[in-house]
N, C-alpha and C positions, 0 to 999 in steps of 0.2 A: 504494500500500500504506500503510495507517495507520501512524503512527509507533509506536504501542504494539505492533503486530504485528511491526514491524521490530525493536523493542527485544527482544521475546521470542525471535525467531529468532536475533538476535545473541547473547543470553545463552546459548541452547542451543548455538550454534556454538562459543562460547568454552569452554564446559564440555567439549564434544567434543574441542576442540583441546588442552585441558589433559590429558585422558585419553590422547590420542595422543602428546602430548609425553612423558609418563611411559613410554610403551611403547617409545619409540625410545632406544636406548642411546647412540648417537653424539651428543655435545653439539652439534656443528656442524650436523648434520642436523636436530636438534631445533629450533634457532633458525631455520634457513632454512624448514623446513616450516611452522612456526608463523606466521612473518611472511607467507608466501605464502597461507596459509589465511585469515588476518585481512584481507589485502589483497583477496582474492577476495570475502569476505563484504561488506566495505565498498563494493566497486566495484559488484557486481551487485545488492545489495539497497538501496543508498542513493546511488548515483552519487557516490561520494566516495573519497578516499584516506585510510584510517584515521580516518574521521569528522572530519577537520579541513579538507580541501580538497574543495570540492564543484563540480560542473559541471552545466550544463544547456544544451540547444540542439543544433544550430541550429534555428530556426523560419522557415518560409516562409509568405507569405500574399499576399493581394491585396485592395485596398480599392476598392470600386466604388460608383457612384451607385445607391441603392435603387430609384429610379423608372425610370432608363434602362438600367441595367446597364453603363454606360460606366465605364472605369477612372478613378480620381481620382489625378491627378499632384500631387506636392508635399505629400501628407498626412504629418503628423508621427506617427511610431509609436514608442512606448516600451514596453520590456519591463522589468518590475520583479519582483524576487525577495525573499522573506523566508525567514529560517531559524527553524525551530521547535526550541527547546531543550527537551529532555525533562527533567522534574522528577518526583519520586516520585509526587505526587498531581495534578500539573497540567503544563501546558506553557506556554512563554513565546515570543512571536514578536518578532523585530526585523529591521530592514532589512538585506539582504544585499548586493544589487548592483542596478544598473540600466544599461540601454543604450538608445540611440535610433537611429533611422534615418529616412529620408524615402522615400516611394514614387516609383518612376520613371515614365516616360511610359506604361507599361502598368499602372500602379497597383500594381505588385508591390513587396514589401519582403522583406528578409532580416535576421533578428536572429541574429547569429553565436553561436558557442559562448562561453558566459560562465562565469566562475569566481567562487566566493565562499569566504570563509575564516571559520573560527570556532575558538575554543579550548575550546568547551564540548563534552565527549565525548557520544556517542550522540545527536547532533542530526540534523536532517533538513532538506533544502532543499525548500521548498514549490513548488508549480506556479507558473509565470510568470503574472503579471497583465498583460494587454495593454491599453494605453491608446492611443486614436487621436484625432487632432484635425486638422480642416481648416477654415479660415475659410469661413463660409457654409453649413456642414453641422452636423448633430448630432454629438455626441461619441460615443466608444465607451469605456466602457459608456454607453448612451443616457441623455440628460438631458431631452430634450423630450417632453412629454406633451400630447396633443391630444385634444379631445372631438369625436366624430363622431356626427351625428344618425342616420345610417343606415350603420353600420359594415359594411364588406364583408370577407369572409373571403378574404384574399389572402395567399398564402404564397410567399415567394421562397426557394428552397433552393439550396445549393451542391451540387457534384457528389456529395458523400456524404450529402446530405439532412439535415444536422444543424443548419444555421444559418438563422435567420430574421430578417427586418427587425424592428428594435427589440429583438432578443434579443442576449444576450452570446455572442460567439464564443470558443471555447476552442481555442487552437492546440495541436497536438501535434507532438512532435519528428519531423522528416523527413516531415511531412505538410502539404500546403498547405491553409491555411484561408482563408476568405472573410469579409470584413467589409463589410457594406452600411451606408452612411450615408444618412439622410434629409436633404433640404435644409432649412435653417432658413428659415422663411417671414417672420420679423420680427426686428427688432433685439433684442427681449426673448429670443427663442429663441436667438439667437447668444450673448447674455450667459449664458444657462443652460448652453450647451454649453461655453464657455470656463471658466465658473466651476466646472462639474462636474469638468473635467480638472484644474484647478489645486487644487481641494480634495483630489482623490485623490492627486496628486503631493506636495502639502505634508503630507498626513497621515502620510507615511512618514518625515518628518524628514530627507530626503536633501538634499544640497547641489546647487545648480543646475548645478554643474560636470559632473554626470552627464548632464544633459538640457538643455543650453544652448539648442539649436535649438527644442526643444519649448516651453520657458518663454518664449523670445523671441516665438514665433508667438502664444502665448496673450496676452501683454501687448500686442503690436502690434494684435491684434484687439479687445482690450477695454482701453482706456486706464485705466479705473478700477482695474485690477489692478496697475499699474506699481509702486506703492509697498506692495503688500500682502504680497509674499513676497520678502524680501531675505535670501539666504544665499549 
């Protein structure tokens, strides 16, 4: 739901709550009912508690080889969130939280329930951005671009038919997503993959303490990045 629509619904609900507040004579009941209504609005429309504490997740997924369909073990997976702060004529984004995990022997990963906090009222937690890296493979979102003399129309779909090789996968809460990675065919392609991931992570301005394993894997795979991002 767009943030502006959430804002309009919230304003309407607050006006309705004020009208109901005046209609109730007992002061204690007024306070209790008002707080419960505002809590319900913030919870169901914005996944938050009074627009200050936000949550998202959990997410489940699987990382597989795009050519063979085999699961990829040991791939680094990071989930990143940002908060959109509503302003009268615009909105402003800033980093909210991040978490990381590693795929198991079956290529599966779980990003647990994650919380974020803000003191700006009427904000909104944006959808999670998924970043995946495995040495020897392309990154997710994809970084490698190849030229084909005779391109073939080959589609690899997940069970719900929404995800394709070289496309960006969008995970949904409580729904398993599938991420297919193409193999890197050269050293230059490996550099592109690691550089893409590091650029994405560094652009958020987050500290490496949030994604230690991910950053270590990137720098181990590409030594030229060891002194590039120190936080």
